[in-house]
C-alpha positions in Angstrom: 119.5 42.2 98.2 118.0 42.7 101.7 114.2 43.5 102.4 115.1 46.1 104.5 116.9 47.7 101.0 113.6 46.7 99.0 110.9 48.4 101.2 113.1 51.6 101.9 111.9 53.8 99.0 108.2 52.1 99.4 108.6 53.2 103.4 109.3 56.6 102.3 106.7 57.3 99.5 103.9 59.7 101.0 101.2 59.0 98.5 100.2 55.6 100.8 99.5 57.9 103.6 95.7 58.4 104.2 94.7 62.0 104.5 93.9 61.6 108.1 97.2 60.4 108.8 98.6 63.3 107.2 96.2 65.9 109.2 97.3 64.0 112.0 101.0 64.7 111.3 100.2 68.4 110.4 98.6 68.7 113.8 101.4 67.3 116.0 103.9 69.3 114.2 101.8 72.6 114.6 101.8 71.8 118.4 106.0 71.4 118.6 105.9 74.9 116.7 103.2 76.3 119.4 105.4 74.6 122.4 108.5 76.1 121.1 107.1 79.8 120.9 106.1 79.2 124.7 109.5 77.9 125.6 111.3 80.5 123.7 108.8 82.9 125.4 109.9 81.7 129.0 113.5 81.9 128.1 113.1 85.2 127.0 111.0 86.4 130.5 113.4 84.5 133.0 117.2 85.2 131.3 118.0 87.9 134.1 117.2 85.9 136.8 119.2 83.2 135.2 122.1 85.5 134.8 121.6 86.4 138.6 121.1 82.7 139.7 122.8 80.3 137.7 125.9 82.2 135.6 127.2 84.2 138.2 127.6 81.4 140.6 130.4 79.1 141.1 129.8 75.9 138.8 128.9 72.6 140.0 126.7 69.6 138.6 123.9 71.4 139.8 124.6 74.2 137.2 125.5 71.6 134.6 122.2 69.6 135.1 120.3 72.9 135.3 121.7 74.1 131.8 121.3 70.1 130.3 117.5 70.5 131.4 116.9 74.2 130.5 118.4 74.5 126.9 117.9 70.3 125.6 114.3 70.7 124.9 115.0 74.1 123.2 117.8 72.3 120.9 115.4 68.9 120.4 112.2 71.4 119.5 114.4 73.7 117.1 115.7 70.5 115.4 112.3 68.3 115.2 110.3 71.0 113.8 112.8 71.5 111.6 112.0 68.3 109.5 
């Protein structure tokens, strides 16, 4: 039996996490939820400009880079806060 397989259940057990560590993890999750809310708000208020300046223009590497930088953080925060 490998050492990793032996320690895995112990590492996932949350009974050994101190109260201050749990509070820090909770604050981190709340911060990510707040960041996601601000990001969604920013997407809503700038969608008209995005349609005019990006979606209706000719596609190039700049538009793909824009979409990558625009939508990847939203996806990352969505899946990160759903844990």
